[in-house]
N, C-alpha and C positions, 0 to 999 in steps of 0.2 A: 415267412412274410406273406400276408394275404393281399390280394389286389381287388380293388373295386372295379365295377364294370366300366369299361372305357367307352367314351363317346364314339360313335361310328365315324369313319372317315368322311362319309357324305351324309350329314344329318338330314332327317326329314324336315319338311317346311315347318312343322310344329316345334322342332328342336333347334332350328337355325336361329342364330342370334345376330342382330343388326351389327354391322361392322366387321363380320367375319366372312371369309370366303371359303366355300366348300368345293370350288372347282380348280384350285391351284393355279389360277390365272392372275398374275400379279403385274399387269401392265398399267401404265399411267392412265389417269382419267382422260388425258388429251392425246392418247396414243395415235388414234386414227387421224385426228386433226393435224398433229405434228408430222406424221408420216406423209400425209397428202401435201402439206406445204413444203416439206423438204424436197419432194419430187418436183414440185412447181419451180422452186428456186434452182434446183439442179438443171432443169430445162432452160431457165433464163440464163444461167451462167454458161451452159454448153453452147447456147445460141450466140452469146456474146463472144465466147472463145472463137467460134467459127468465123464470125464477122471480123474480129481483130486479125486473125491469122490470114484470112483471105485478103483483107485490105492491105496487110503488110506485104503479102506476096505480090499483089497487084501494083503497089506503089513503091516496092523495094524499100519499105521502111522497117528497119530493124527494131525501132522503138515499138511499133505496133505489134510485131511478132513477139517481142519480149513480153509485152502486156498481155497478149493472148496466152502465152505459156504460163504466165503468172495466174491468169484466170483458170488455167488447167488444174492448178493446185487446189483451187476452190472446188472444182468439179469432183476431183478425187475425194476430198474430205466429205463432200455432200453425198457421194455415192456410198461411202462407208457408213454414214449415218442412216441414209435411206435403206440400205441393205440390212442394217441392224433392226430397224423398225419392221421391215417386211419379215425377216426371219423370226423375230420375237412373236409376231402376230400369228404366223403360219404354224409355229411349233408350240403355241401357248398350251395346248392340251396334250403335248407329248409326254408320256409318263417317264421317259428317260431323264427329264429334268426334274429332279426331286423337289426343288422349290421354284419351279416355273422358269420362264425365260426373261423375266424382268431385268436381269443384270446384263443382258446383251448390250443394252444401251450404254451402260457404264464402261463396258469393254471397248465399244466403239469410241466413246468420249475420251477414254484414256489414250487410244491410238491416235486420235486427231490432236490431242494435246501434245503428244510426243512430236508429231509432225510440225505443229506450231512452234514448239521449242527449237527444233532444228532450223526452221525458217528464220526465227529471231536471231540465232547464232550466225547464220549465213549473211543476213542483212547487216549485222554488226561488223563482221569481218570485212565485208565489201566496203562499208562506210569508212572504216579505219584506213583501208587501202586508198580510198578516194581522197581522204583528208591528207594523206602523205603524198599522194601523186594525183593532183586534181586533173580531171579530164573535161574537155569542152562539152557543154550541154546545149542541145538544140531546143532552146526555150520555146520557140515558135511552135514546134511540133509536139513538145511535151505537154504544153498547157491543155489542149483539148483532150489528150489521152487521160491526163490526171482528172480532169473534170468529168469526163464520161465514166471513168471507173468509179468515181465517187457517187454519181447518180445511180449506177447499177447496184453498188453496195448498199446504199441507203434504202433502195426498194427491197432488196433481199433481207436486210436487217429488220425492216418493218414487217415483212411477211413472216419471219421466224420469231417474232416477239413471243415470249412465254406468257401464259395466263397465270391466274392466281390459284389454280387448283391445288398446287403443291402445298401452299401455306395452309389451306383448309384441311389438309390431311397430315399435319404435324411433320412435314418433310421440307425443311428450308432449302435443301439442295435441289429439290425438284427434278426435272428431267435433264440429267447431265448430258445425254446424247444431243438434245436440242441446244443446251447451253454451249456445248463445244462448238457447233457450227455457227451459232449466233455470235459467240465471242470471236470466232475466226473471222467472220465478215465484219463485225464491229471494229476489230483491230485493223482490218484492211481499209475500212472507211476512215479511221483515224489516220492511217498511213497516207491515204489519199489527200486528206486535209493538210498534213504536213508537207506532202509533195507539192500541192498547189501553192502553199505559202513559200516554199523554197524556190519554186519556179518563178513566182512573182518577184521575190526578193532578188533573185539572180538577174531577171530581165530588167527590172526597174532600177535597182540599186547597184547592180554589178557585184553582188556578194556571191562569189563563186563557192565559198565555203558553206553556203546555206544548204545546198543539196546533200552533201555527205553528213552535215550536222543533223538534218532532218532524218536521214537514214539511221543515225545513231539513236535519236529519240524514238524512232519507230521500233528499232530493235529492242530497246528497253521496255516499251509498251507491250510488244508481242510476247516478250519473255515473261512479263508479269502476268498476262492473261494465261499463258501456257502453264505457269507454276500454279496458279489458282485452280485451273482445271485438273492438273495432275493430282493435286491434293484432294479435290472433291471426288474424282473418279476412283483414285487409289483407295480412299477411305471406305468407299462402298465395296470395292472388290476385296478388300482385306477384312471386311466385316467389323470395322471400327464402330463403336456405339454412335449412332447417327444423331441422337437427341437425348441429352441428359434430362431435359425437362419431361419428355415422354416417359423415360425410364423411372423418374421420380413418381410420376402419376400412376404408373403401373404398380410400383411397389406400394404406394399408399392404398390403392384399391384392394390389392391382394391381402394386405395386413389390416384391413378395416375392422375385422372381428377380433383383433388381438393376436393374430397369427404372426409368425416370424418367417420372413422370406430369407432363406438361407443361401439361395443361389438364384441369380437372375441374369439372363442374357437377352439382348435386343439387337437386331440387325436388320438391314434393308433387304427386301426381296425384289423391289422395283420401285419406280417413282410413286410415292404416296403409300407404299405398302411395307409393313414391318412384321417380323416374326418375333415371338416371345417364348422363351423357355424359362420356367420358374419351378423351383423346389420350395415347398412350403412346409413348415413344421408347426404343429398345433397340439395343444393339450386335448382338445376335443375336435379331431379332424373331421371335416365335411367331405362329401363326395367331390371329386375333381371338377365336375360340372358346375358346382356352386361357385368355385373360384373363377372358373371360366366366365360365368355369367356376370361377375363383377366387372369384367373388362368389356362387356357388350356395349357397343355404341361409342367406344373410344376411337376417335378419328386416327387413322393410320395403322391401327392394329388389325392385321388380316389373317394371322396364323398364330395359334396359341397351343403350347404344350405345357401341361401342369402335372407335377408329381407332388403328392401329399404324404407327409410322414407324421406319425405320432411323436410328440416331443420326447417321450420316455423310451418306448420300445420300438419305434419305427415300424409298427405292425400294420400301418394303414397307408397304402400308397395308391395313387390313381394316375391315369393318363388320359388327356383329352386333346383332341385336335379340333381346330376351327377352320 
């Protein structure tokens, strides 16, 4: 079996093709923006935590201290996300990572989704216990705490809103690391709304069951968000095909000259970046670079490996990296 000349790992400017990366850096288009905003939101939540705990200690309010400890969960999740952004950026050129550090964000997102799922379970258990054995609620003190928590969460949710960069690169999942903390804070904002409604119902209508019922609804919402994130992050970590549409387009382009794509794999390398491995069979096989060129400019395709075989005797094969 003979081999054609393989494209070099780092092509010269004349050989480089639009849409392919030769530096093995597969970070999201908004990586620096998302990292910067994550640190800003972390600082906001940390300051809020300090104010709540200090205020609770000064006024002997257990509710304020509990709210501060709850905010501490946000700070922990945000630190995990911010740390993943920082590590991915600092080690982007580290050759020890064969396919770059783009997946660190998926790992952080999965970890935060697990924490969110556990939080949902704990809220649900406590809500059921409160329904069975109702406890007196200090609605006067609970109202400003719930309102203040909602304001802080809404500000943080706005700061962490994702952009449309992922959709432009054939990656509907986008930056899962950002999505994890965005959903975490969105869920908490929704919980704050439910808490406000429950406090008002208890204070104005005397519905003591409203508080634990709101807790149950919140638990279901948090669990739904957690399951969504677990599926998205897990799919990336397990290299599940991220886009059947992109796979179909890659197959169409590679077989545009009548060739047959006998094996094709596509997986995520990072937000907006995908790798392709393809084995092509043809009666009149062309150099591997020819097939690689057919994928040039295809949004979301950042690394390509092509092997070419003759249909009859498999005497022609090639290897190309983008």
